[in-house]
C-alpha positions as CSV (number, residue, x, y, z in Angstrom):
1,M,104.5,89.0,83.9
2,T,105.3,92.6,83.0
3,N,103.5,95.8,83.5
4,K,103.4,98.9,81.3
5,K,105.7,101.6,82.5
6,L,104.0,104.7,83.8
7,Q,104.1,107.8,81.5
8,I,103.9,111.3,82.9
9,T,101.5,113.5,81.0
10,N,102.0,116.6,83.1
11,N,104.9,118.3,81.4
12,K,104.6,121.4,83.5
13,S,105.4,119.7,86.8
14,Q,107.5,121.8,89.2
15,I,109.3,118.7,90.4
16,K,112.8,118.4,88.8
17,R,114.6,116.2,91.4
18,V,113.6,114.1,94.4
19,L,116.1,112.8,97.0
20,F,115.0,109.6,98.8
21,L,116.2,109.3,102.4
22,A,116.0,106.0,104.1
23,S,117.8,103.6,106.5
24,G,120.7,101.8,104.7
25,N,121.3,99.0,107.2
26,K,120.5,96.1,104.9
27,T,123.3,93.8,103.7
28,G,125.9,95.8,101.9
29,G,124.5,99.1,103.1
30,N,121.4,98.8,101.0
31,V,118.0,100.2,101.7
32,S,114.9,98.0,102.1
33,S,113.7,96.3,98.9
34,F,110.3,98.2,99.1
35,V,112.2,101.6,99.3
36,R,114.3,100.5,96.3
37,S,111.3,99.4,94.3
38,Q,109.4,102.7,95.0
39,F,112.6,104.7,94.1
40,E,112.9,102.8,90.8
41,S,109.2,103.1,90.0
42,L,109.4,106.9,90.4
43,Q,112.5,106.9,88.3
44,A,110.7,104.9,85.6
45,A,107.9,107.5,85.8
46,G,110.3,110.2,84.6
47,L,111.4,111.8,87.8
48,D,115.1,112.6,88.4
49,M,115.9,110.7,91.6
50,C,118.9,110.4,94.0
51,L,119.2,108.2,97.1
52,F,120.8,108.8,100.5
53,P,121.0,105.6,102.7
54,V,121.6,106.3,106.4
55,S,124.0,103.7,107.7
56,G,124.4,102.7,111.3
57,H,122.0,102.4,114.3
58,G,120.9,104.8,117.0
59,W,120.8,108.6,117.1
60,R,124.6,108.9,116.9
61,A,124.5,107.4,113.4
62,Y,121.6,109.6,112.3
63,L,123.2,112.8,113.6
64,K,126.4,111.9,111.8
65,A,124.3,111.5,108.6
66,V,123.0,115.1,108.9
67,W,126.3,116.6,107.8
68,H,126.8,114.3,104.9
69,L,123.2,114.8,103.8
70,R,123.6,118.6,104.0
71,R,126.5,118.5,101.6
72,L,124.6,116.2,99.2
73,I,121.6,118.6,99.3
74,R,123.8,121.6,98.3
75,R,125.3,119.6,95.5
76,E,122.2,117.9,94.1
77,R,119.7,120.7,94.9
78,P,116.6,118.5,95.1
79,D,113.1,120.0,95.0
80,I,111.9,117.4,97.5
81,I,113.4,115.2,100.2
82,H,111.2,112.2,100.6
83,A,112.1,110.6,104.0
84,H,111.0,107.1,104.9
85,Y,110.2,106.7,108.6
86,S,109.9,109.6,111.0
87,T,113.5,109.4,112.2
88,C,114.7,110.2,108.7
89,G,112.2,113.0,108.6
90,F,114.0,114.6,111.6
91,V,117.4,114.0,109.9
92,A,116.1,115.9,106.8
93,S,114.9,118.8,109.0
94,F,118.3,119.1,110.8
95,A,120.2,118.9,107.5
96,T,118.1,121.7,105.9
97,F,118.1,124.0,108.9
98,C,118.8,127.7,107.9
99,M,119.2,126.7,104.2
100,F,118.5,129.6,101.8
101,R,117.0,127.3,99.2
102,R,115.3,124.7,101.3
103,P,113.7,121.7,99.6
104,K,110.3,120.5,100.6
105,I,110.5,117.8,103.3
106,M,107.9,115.0,102.8
107,V,107.8,112.0,105.1
108,S,106.3,108.5,104.8
109,I,105.1,107.2,108.2
110,L,105.7,103.4,107.9
111,G,104.9,102.1,111.3
112,S,102.0,102.5,113.7
113,F,101.3,104.3,117.0
114,P,99.1,102.1,119.2
115,T,99.7,104.3,122.3
116,R,100.1,108.0,123.0
117,S,103.8,107.8,123.7
118,R,106.5,110.4,123.5
119,K,107.2,109.3,120.0
120,W,103.5,109.8,119.1
121,R,103.7,113.4,120.4
122,R,107.0,114.1,118.6
123,V,105.7,112.9,115.3
124,R,102.4,114.8,115.6
125,W,104.3,118.0,116.4
126,A,106.6,117.5,113.4
127,I,103.7,116.8,111.0
128,R,102.0,120.0,112.0
129,H,105.0,122.3,112.4
130,L,108.1,120.8,110.7
131,W,107.4,118.8,107.6
132,D,105.8,120.1,104.4
133,G,103.9,116.9,103.7
134,T,103.3,113.5,105.5
135,L,101.6,110.4,104.3
136,T,100.7,107.2,106.2
137,K,100.4,103.6,104.9
138,S,97.1,102.7,106.5
139,E,93.8,104.2,107.8
140,R,94.7,102.7,111.2
141,T,97.9,104.7,111.5
142,R,96.2,107.9,110.3
143,N,93.5,107.4,112.9
144,Q,96.1,106.7,115.6
145,L,97.8,110.0,114.8
146,G,94.4,111.8,114.7
147,L,95.4,114.0,111.7
148,D,93.9,114.4,108.2
149,L,96.7,112.7,106.2
150,P,96.8,111.0,102.8
151,V,97.0,107.2,102.9
152,I,99.1,105.6,100.2
153,P,100.1,101.9,100.8
154,N,103.3,100.7,99.2
155,G,102.8,99.1,95.8
156,V,103.8,95.6,94.9
157,N,106.4,94.8,92.2
158,L,104.3,92.4,90.0
159,D,107.4,91.7,87.8
160,I,108.8,89.8,90.8
161,F,105.8,88.8,93.0
162,H,103.3,86.9,90.9
163,P,102.0,83.3,90.7
164,M,104.3,80.6,89.5
165,N,104.1,76.8,89.3
166,S,104.1,75.5,92.9
167,T,105.9,72.3,92.1
168,E,108.8,74.2,90.4
169,A,108.9,76.6,93.3
170,C,109.2,73.8,95.8
171,R,112.0,72.3,93.7
172,Q,113.9,75.6,93.7
173,V,113.7,76.1,97.5
174,G,114.1,72.4,98.4
175,F,110.6,71.8,99.8
176,D,109.2,68.2,99.8
177,T,105.8,68.4,98.0
178,N,104.5,65.7,100.4
179,H,105.0,68.0,103.4
180,K,103.4,71.3,104.4
181,Y,105.4,74.4,104.9
182,I,104.6,77.6,106.8
183,I,107.0,80.5,106.0
184,W,107.7,83.4,108.2
185,C,109.5,86.2,106.4
186,S,111.8,88.1,108.8
187,H,114.9,87.6,110.9
188,P,114.1,85.7,114.1
189,T,116.2,88.2,116.2
190,R,113.8,91.1,115.5
191,P,111.7,91.3,118.6
192,E,108.8,93.3,117.1
193,K,108.2,90.4,114.6
194,D,107.8,87.9,117.4
195,W,109.3,84.7,116.2
196,A,108.6,83.1,119.5
197,L,104.9,83.5,118.9
198,A,105.2,81.9,115.5
199,E,106.9,78.9,117.1
200,A,104.3,78.7,119.9
201,A,101.5,78.8,117.3
202,V,102.9,75.8,115.3
203,K,103.5,73.9,118.6
204,Q,99.8,74.1,119.5
205,P,98.1,70.7,119.6
206,Q,95.8,71.3,116.6
207,I,98.9,71.9,114.4
208,S,101.6,69.6,116.1
209,N,99.2,66.6,116.3
210,D,98.4,66.8,112.5
211,K,99.4,63.6,110.8
212,S,100.9,65.4,107.9
213,Q,104.4,66.8,108.4
214,I,104.3,70.6,109.0
215,S,107.4,72.8,109.1
216,L,107.9,76.4,110.1
217,V,110.6,78.0,108.0
218,P,112.0,81.5,108.6
219,V,112.9,83.3,105.4
220,Y,115.5,86.0,105.7
221,D,118.6,87.4,104.0
222,K,117.0,86.5,100.6
223,T,116.6,88.5,97.4
224,P,113.1,89.6,96.5
225,Q,113.1,87.0,93.7
226,Q,114.0,84.3,96.2
227,V,111.3,85.4,98.6
228,A,108.7,85.3,95.8
229,T,109.8,81.7,95.1
230,Y,109.3,80.7,98.7
231,M,105.8,82.3,98.7
232,N,104.9,80.3,95.7
233,A,106.2,77.1,97.3
234,A,104.7,77.6,100.8
235,D,101.3,76.3,101.9
236,C,100.9,79.4,104.1
237,L,102.6,82.6,105.1
238,L,102.5,83.6,108.8
239,L,102.9,87.1,110.1
240,T,103.1,87.6,113.9
241,S,104.1,91.3,114.1
242,W,102.7,93.7,116.7
243,S,103.4,97.0,114.9
244,E,103.0,97.5,111.2
245,G,101.7,100.2,108.9
246,S,100.8,98.3,105.7
247,P,103.0,95.2,105.8
248,N,104.6,94.6,102.4
249,V,105.0,90.9,103.0
250,I,101.2,90.5,103.1
251,K,100.7,92.2,99.8
252,E,103.6,90.3,98.2
253,A,102.2,87.0,99.5
254,M,98.8,88.0,98.1
255,A,100.4,88.7,94.7
256,C,101.8,85.1,94.8
257,N,98.4,83.7,95.7
258,C,99.8,82.3,98.9
259,P,97.4,81.6,101.8
260,I,98.0,83.9,104.8
261,V,97.6,84.0,108.5
262,T,98.4,87.2,110.4
263,T,97.9,89.1,113.6
264,D,95.6,92.1,113.4
265,V,98.1,94.9,112.4
266,G,98.2,97.8,110.0
267,D,95.8,97.5,107.1
268,V,95.6,93.6,107.0
269,N,91.9,93.6,107.6
270,E,91.3,95.9,104.7
271,R,93.7,94.0,102.3
272,L,92.4,90.5,103.2
273,K,88.7,91.2,103.7
274,D,86.6,88.3,102.1
275,L,89.7,86.8,100.5
276,E,89.4,83.1,100.7
277,G,92.4,81.3,102.3
278,C,93.5,84.3,104.2
279,Y,92.8,84.8,107.9
280,V,93.3,87.6,110.5
281,A,93.6,86.1,114.0
282,K,91.8,87.7,116.9
283,T,94.9,88.4,119.0
284,D,95.6,90.8,121.8
285,H,98.9,92.8,122.1
286,P,101.1,91.3,124.8
287,V,101.3,93.5,127.9
288,T,104.3,94.2,130.1
289,N,102.5,92.9,133.2
290,E,104.2,89.6,134.0
291,E,101.1,88.1,135.5
292,T,99.1,88.4,132.3
293,H,101.8,88.2,129.6
294,T,101.9,84.4,129.6
295,L,98.2,84.2,129.4
296,Y,98.1,86.6,126.4
297,A,100.9,84.7,124.7
298,E,99.0,81.4,125.1
299,E,95.8,82.8,123.9
300,N,97.4,84.5,120.9
301,A,99.2,81.3,119.9
302,H,96.0,79.4,120.1
303,A,94.1,81.9,118.0
304,L,96.9,81.8,115.3
305,A,96.9,78.0,115.4
306,E,93.2,77.9,114.7
307,C,93.7,80.1,111.7
308,L,96.7,78.1,110.5
309,L,94.6,75.0,110.6
310,Q,92.0,76.7,108.4
311,A,94.7,77.9,106.0
312,L,96.4,74.5,105.7
313,T,93.0,72.8,105.3
314,F,92.1,75.3,102.5
315,G,94.7,73.4,100.4
316,K,94.8,75.6,97.3
317,R,96.1,78.9,96.1
318,T,94.2,82.1,96.8
319,K,93.0,84.9,94.4
320,G,95.3,87.5,96.0
321,Y,96.9,88.5,92.7
322,D,93.5,89.6,91.3
323,R,92.8,91.5,94.6
324,I,96.1,93.4,94.2
325,L,95.0,94.5,90.7
326,T,91.5,95.3,91.8
327,D,92.8,97.5,94.7
328,G,95.3,99.2,92.5
329,I,98.3,98.4,94.7
330,T,100.9,98.1,91.9
331,L,104.2,100.0,91.8
332,E,103.0,102.0,88.8
333,L,99.7,103.1,90.2
334,T,101.4,103.9,93.6
335,A,104.0,106.0,91.7
336,Q,101.2,108.0,90.2
337,K,99.6,108.7,93.6
338,I,103.0,109.7,95.1
339,I,103.7,112.1,92.2
340,K,100.3,113.7,92.6
341,W,101.0,114.1,96.3
342,Y,104.4,115.7,95.5
343,E,102.7,118.2,93.1
344,Q,100.0,119.1,95.7
345,V,102.6,120.0,98.2
346,M,104.8,121.9,95.7
C-alpha cells in the first residue's frame, strides 16, 4: 500500500531549513522510528531537513550535546529547531543562548504530566517564556499542562503498517496458527512500560485456565517492518504503560487491524472509541504506598485480563486501518499540520 506524497502549494513559505533534535539512543545511535518517519515525511513534503541525535543518558550527555549542537546551528543556519521531548527543548535553548541569528525553537511534548511535579513546573515555564512554539500529542497532556497548545498526534506510516495476510505473517515470525499470541511491544527492562503487569495479566485465571494455548511475546529490537509483521500475526496487542502522550504502537496496531488491550493512557480512549475488538481497561495508576501497591497491581492485572479475554474471544481482525484514514492520522496529513504550525510561529 502506498500513499501519494504531499505537495507544498505555498511557495512563499519563510521556512528554508528545519533541524530535528531528538534522543539518539536507539541501536547504532539512531533516533526513534517515529521521529525518523516524521523527519522523512517533512523532507518528502519539500522542506530542507537536517537531524541532530543526542547520544548518551543523563544531563551530562545532554549538556555535552549543547556545544556540538551550537556548532551545527552556526554551520547549517536552520530557521527552526524542532526538539522532541522537553529535555531536547532545553538543550536547544542553551545551544542558541546569545546567538545573533537565533532560530525559532519549537518543541513536541511527547509524554504526559499526571502530577504537578517539578518537571511540570519547568515545562510550563519554558512553554510560556523560553520556547517559540510547543505542541502536545493528546488532549489529555494539553489539559494536564493547563495551556492552550495545539494537539498534533504522530502520523502512521501506512507504507509499513497496514493489513497483510495473517497466515503469512505467522509463518514469517514463527507463530503456530493453532495457538494464540499476545504481543507486547517494548523492552521488558523499561519500568514505565510495566512488563510485570503484562505478565500478571496473562497469569490471571480467566486467561491461564483457557484451554487454548496463549503466549505473551515481548517484541523489541526489531525494525518497523518486522513489528508490522508481528502485529499482523498476533491475536492481540497489549499495552501496560502508565505514561504516554499518544502511543504510536496503538496507532500502528490499529493500522494492522490488530485487536488491542491497553491501560488508560494518553489519547487511547479517543483513538479506540467504538472500535470493535479494542479495549481500554479501567486501571488505576500504582501508588508508592507499599500497603496499597499490591492491591492496585492485582486489580489492574484483573481488569486487563478481562479485556484480554474479550479481545481473544473477538477472534477476528478489527477495522483500525479504516479508522486511521478517517481520523487523518497518516504521515502525509500530519506533515501538513506540522508545516502549518511552523508557518504560524514564523
